[in-house]
N, C-alpha and C positions, 0 to 999 in steps of 0.2 A: 710598406704599411702606410696607412693614412696618417697625414700630418695633423696632429692636434692643434687646433687654432689657439695661438698664444693668448691666454686670458688677458695679459697686459696689453696686447694689441687692441683688444676690445675696450680697454680702459684708458686709451690715450687722452681722454678728455678729463681725467680725474685729477690732474694737477701735480703729478710727480715730476719735479724738476730741480736742478741745482746748477750753479755755474760760478764763474769768476775764478781768479787765481787764488788758490787756497793754501793752507799751511802744508808743510811737507807730509805726504801720505803716499798711498799706493801709486797714484797717477803722477806724482811729482818727484819720484825718487831719482837718484843719480843714474841708475841703470836705464831708466826710461829716457832720461835726457840724453844719455850717450847714444842710445840706439835710435831714438825717434826724433830727438830735438833738432837734428840738422836738416830735417825735411823742410824745404821751402817751395817745392814745385812737384808737379806730377812726375817729371823726370826723376826726381829724388826718390819718390815712392816706388817707381818702376825699378830703379837700381836696387833699392832695399828688398823688394820682392824677389828679384832675380838672385840676389845673394842668399836670401833665406831658403830658396828652393834647392840650393846646393848643400844645405845643412839638414840634419835630421830634424823631424818635427818634434817640437817640445809641447807637452800638454800645458794649457794655460792654467794659471792659479785660480782656485775657486774661492768664493766668499766663505766665511766661517760657517760651520755646520748649522748653527741656529738660524742664520739668514737664508741658507740654502733650502731649509725645510719650511719656509714661510708658505702658507696657503694664500689663496687669492685675497681674502680679506686682510690677512696680516701684511701682505706685500703692499697693498694699496692704502694701508693705514699710514705708511711712510709718505709724508707730504712736505712740500716746500712752497714758499710764496713766490709771486711774480718777481719780487725784488731780487730773488736769488738767480734769475736768469742771466746768462751772458748777454752783455750790451743793454741790459734793462736801464732805463732812465737816460739813455743817450739819444742823439738825434739820428741814429742809424736806422735803416729800413727793416732790419730783422732783429729778432731776439731768439735765443736758443735756450731751451730748458733741457736738463739732463735727467735721465732715469737712474734711479738707485739700483744697484745690483742686488739680486736676491730672488727667492722664489724660483720661477721657471728660468730666470736669467742669472745664472750662478757664476758666470765668467766675466769679470769686469773688463772693460775696454779702456784703452788710454786715449785721452782726448786732448788736443792741442789747438791753440789759436795761432794763426800766422798773421802777424801785423807788420807790414812792410818787410824788412829783412830779418825780423825777429820771429822765432818760434818759441812759444811759451806754453807750458803744461797747464791744463785746467785742473788745478789741484783739488783733491777731495777733502771736504771739511764737513764732518757730521753736524756741526753747529748750524748748518744751513737747512737741516731737516727737523721735522717733528716726527718722532718714532712711535708714539703710543706706548705699547708694552714691550717693545723690543730695542730699547736704547742700547747702542753698542758699548761694550766695555773698552777701557784703554787698550787692552791687548787685542781686541778685535778691530779697532779703527784702522790699523795699518794694512789690514787685508781687505778692506772694503773699497768700493769704487763705483763707477758708473756703468750701466748696462747699455746705454745708447743715448740718443737725443731726439728732440723734436723741434721743429722750426715754426716760428710765428713771423708774419709780416705785418707791416704797418696798417694794412686795411682792416685788420681785426686782431687785436692783441689777446683776445679771449679764446680764439679757436686756432689750433695748429694746422698747418698746411702740409706738413710732411713729417715722417718719423722713421728713425732707424733703430730697430730694437729686436734682439733675438737672432743669434747666429748671423747670417748675412741678409736677414729680412729687412725690407723697407717698403714704405708705401706713401702715397700722396693723395690729395683731394683736388677736385676742381671747384667751380664756383658754388656748388651746393654744400661744400664743407662737410661732405659725408664720406667717411672711410668705407672701404669694402675689400676688394681683392688686394693682394700683396705681390711684391717681386722679391727676387733674391739676387745676390751677386753671382752665384753659380750653383747649378744643380749637378750632383754626381751620383750615379747609380740609382736614379729615381725608380727605374723599372725593376730593380733587384729588391723586391718587396721584403722588408724586414732588415735590410742591410744598407740602406741609403746613407751616404755620407753627407754631413751638413757642414760645409766650410763656414768659418766665422770671420767677422771683421775684428782684427786685433787692435786697430788704432784708427782714429779719425783726426784729420786736420781741417779746421774751419778757417777759411780765409776771411779776415775782418773786412766787411764791405765799406765802401765809401757812402756818404750820405745820400747820393743820388742813384745808387745802384738798384737795378731791378732784379738782380739774380745773386745767388750765393754759391760759391764754389766750395765743395767738400772733397777732400782727398781721403782715400781709405786703403788700408792694407788688409788683404784677405789671407787666411792661412788654414791649412788642414793637413791631414796625414798624406794626402795625395798631391797637393799643389799649394803654391803661393800665388798671389796676384795683386796687381795695383789697379786702383779705380779712381777716376775723376768724375764727380757729379756736379753739373752746373744746373742749379735749380731755379726756375723762373715761375713763381706762382701766378695764377690768373684764372680766368673763367675755365680755361684748360691749363693745367700746370704742365710745363714742359721741363723734362730733365734730360740733358745731353750727357751721355755716358761714354767714357773712353776706358778701355780695360786692356791690360796685358797679363796673360795667364802663363805662369811658369811651372809646369808640372814636375813633381818629384817622380811620378810614375806615369805610364801611358794612360790617358784619360779616354778610354774607349766609349764611355757613356756620359760624356760631359754635356750638360744642357746650358746653352747660352741664352741670356736674357729670360730666365725662367719666370713664369707667372703662376701664382697659386691662388685658387679661388674655391668657392663652395657652391655645390648644386645638390639640393636635397630632393625637391620634386617640383614639377611644373606641368605644362599642358601636354607634353609628350610622355609623361610618366603614368602608365596605366596600371601599375601595381597598386595594391591596396594601401591606403594611408589613412591615418587618423589625425587630422589637423584641420582646424577651422579656416586656415589660410589656403587658398587655392594653389599658390605658388610660394616657394621658399628657395631663393638662390641669390648669390651675389653677381653671377654672370649666367647668361642663358645660351651662349654659343661662342665658338671659335671662328673668327674671321681671318681670311688669308688673301693677300694680293700676291700672286705668283710673279716670278721673273718675266713670264710671258704676257702678263697683264690680265690674267683670269682671276676673277673674284670667286672665292669659295666660302660657303657657310656650312658649318657643322654644328647643329644643335647639341647641347650637352644633355647628359642624363645620368641618373644615379643607378649604376648597374648592380646586378646581383653578385657578380664576381668582377675582379679587376680586369679592365680593358685597356689596351694600348693600341692606338692608331698612329700611323706614320704617313705623312704627305710629302713625297719627294719633290725637290725643287732645286733650281740653280739661281743664285742671286735673288732671293726673295725680296719683294718690295715692301712687305709689311705683314704683320700678323698681330692678333690680340684677342683677349677674352673680353667680350662685350656684354652689356646689359641692354638689350634692345627694347625690351618691354618696359615702358615708363608709365604704365597705367596703375594708379593706386588700387583701383578696384580689383585688379588681378592678383594682388597680394594680400590686401586687407590687414596689413600689419602697421599700426599707427605708432609703434614703439621704435622699431629699427629701420623702417622706411626703405625697403628693398628697391623701390622704384627710383631712388636717388643714388644708388650705388654707382661709382664711376666705372667707365671703361678703362682699359689700358691697351694702347696701340703701340707696338714696337716698330720703328722705322729704321732699317739698317742705313748706316752712313758708309758708303763704299760698297764694294762687292764682297759678299760672303762666300761665293763659290758654291759648289754642290753640297747637298745635305738633305735634311728633312726636318719638317716641323713634327714633333711628337706631341700627342695628346694622351694624357694618362687620366683615366676615370676610375675612381676607387669607390667601393660601397661605403655609404654613410647612413647612420641610423638617426642622426639629428644634426642640427645646423651648427654645432660647435666643432665640426670636423671640416678641415680644408681637404676636399677629396678630388680636386681638379688641378692638374698641372699641365702647362704647355710651355714649350721651349724649342729653340733651334739646336739641332744636333749636326755638326759638320761631318761630311763624309770622311775627311782626313782628321782624325782626332788629335788634339794637342798631346805632345809627348816631350820628354826632357830635352831632346835635341831639336825640337820644333815647337817653340812657344806660340801662343795664339794672341794676336792683337786685333781687336775689333772695336767698332764704334757704332752707337745707335742712339736714336732719339725716342724718348718715351712721352706719350701724350696721356695724361690722366684727366678725365672729365666725362661728360655725358654726350659730347658730340665728337664726330670724327673731324680730322683736319680738313679745312675747306678745299685744299688743293687736291683732294682725293675723291673726285666725283665717282659715284658707283652706279651700276645698273639697278634695276628693281631688286629689292631686298626681301628675303624670307623673314617675315616678322613673327610668325608663330607656326609651330608644328604640333599637330594633334594626332594621336594614335589610339585606335580602339579595335574591337573585334570587327571583322568584315562579314559580309553577307547581308541577308534580308531579315529584318525583325519579324518574328512570328514563325520563322522556319529554323530547323536545326542548323547550328553553325559550328564550325571548327574554330576553336579559339586560337589555333596557330595561324590562321589566316587573318591578316591584319589590314585594317583600313588606315591610310595615311591622308591627312588633310593639311596642306601647307598654303598659307596666305602670303602673297607677294604684294608689295606696295612700292611706289616711287618709280624713278627712272623714266624710260620711254612709255611705260604703262599709262602714265598720266595723260598722254596725248592720244590714246586709243579710244575709239568708239566702243561703248560697252558690248556691242554686237560683233566686234572684230573677231576673226577666226584665230584665236590664241590656242595653242596646244602645248601640253607638257611633253618634253622629250625625256624619257625615263629609261635607265639601264639598271639591271640587277645582275649581280655576280652569280647567283643561283636562283632556282625557283622560277616563278612566272609572275608577270605583272598583268593585271586585268582592270577593266573598267576605268581607264584613265580619262579624265575630263579636266577642263579649265573653263571657268566662267567668272564674270564680274559680279561681285557682291556689293550692291549699292550701300547697304547699311555699314559696311566696313571701309568702303572706298578702296577695296583691294580685289585682286584677282585670286581666286581660290583654285588650286590644283588638287585633284583628288584621284587616288588610285588604290588598288588592293594588291597586296603582296601575298602570293600563295607559295610558301616556302618549299612545299613538296619534299619534306624530310630534311631540308637543310638546317643545320644548327646555327650558322652565321650567314648573313646576306649583306653585301655592300650595295648601297643604293646611290644613284646619282640622278639629278633632275634639273632641268632649266626650262623656262618658258620660251616658246618660239612663235614668231609671227612672220609669215611669208618668207621663210627661210632664214630669218635673222634672229639671233638670240636677244631676248629682252631682259633677262634676269641674271643674277649671279648663279653659280652652280651650287645647288643644295645637295649635301651629302649626308648619309646616315648609315650606321651599321646596326642591323637588327640581330639580336641574339635570342635564340629560343629559351635560354636560361632566364631571361628577364620576365618570362611568364610566371 
């Protein structure tokens, strides 16, 4: 099923935070100290996760019913001041605000600070919050807690640079300080629509930074009915925020459909969406395509779309060098939304550290009726799934921002994909025959004479390709490839294309899957 965008994720700028060592409460009880308080390092979290995986899964405690039923307005009426943040008023390079549990986020997480050799709970204290009409009673206080946290750095104490909130969701911003797509610790059964499992982070440990540190280390414990896991996040904010992730996954059962480094985004409509829409904005999306760098060095681009029915595509590979959901279109006029600024949404590029072996990148596209639904998911699915006698240990680097890493030069890129009815205006046309127009920019195309003999190399799994051309468009500074697809009764057609000049490839490989149902 589609993943409803967490309203609180959209509200991360609203000022809900709390911190500091508080009076004894849910996050500071003796059980928590005995279970989690001995953690000093990633190795400790790993050992804890391995031990938990051998035990039966225990449902986490929920907040009191009155707080669990809070709607959007009621939840975000709970506020706290900057003075309540962890490390506020110190000379440290980071501050941490904590989210109050409630509403969509009904399961409190335990949060600790590691300072030197000491591990101390961040105790929950309702006195740090203003509650409006929902002030907790004395009986409720012991069952309340935090839902997650967000991170600020010294460059701008008013805008957070990362947040962890809701199951195992987290996200970060680049230099534009604009949130968009999200990641998760782990995806399980994403393609089993209606029965997806959402592992949650049960506890976080924040390592107190030194005054000159440029990064913050966060440890996390993941738990679900199927697995337990340990995570280490080293977060370095900047023009591109970099997060190094180490994880050890200890399954309770065989994880046949585990998704590693999952990315969740939204695509409502864009240039390639030819179905009827009623919106003053030409495009509405957080990401417009899936980019992949295969183990063999091939760049692949797959434009996203909003399907009529759920679609799952798989791209097999061995030791992938990277993948990510990107927002390539940075032109405000293509969105015309001066409120949420889709042209500033960050990319997320996943770069494996070490060999991941054989497997596939899966892309899940779900139908969406409006922009409040995260209907796009991409992740790595290993060929050999994690299982109780074979845990998985992986490492990867995440790049959050509007530019790709400098060390990843790419060939010419597909910047836009447009689709419409094929044929000649004024004549009877079969709507099933589709015209594709793809614009490529950059790479070696920049060095070509506009009259150079560039041609598109196109393959189709079914049907027929006709009228293929490529020519330079001076107004765009781009080479435009155009062709027509004649499905000839096919319900699904897989397409691949790249630009060629004198026998050499000039561009990444553009891929697309056309469905008759999308008409």
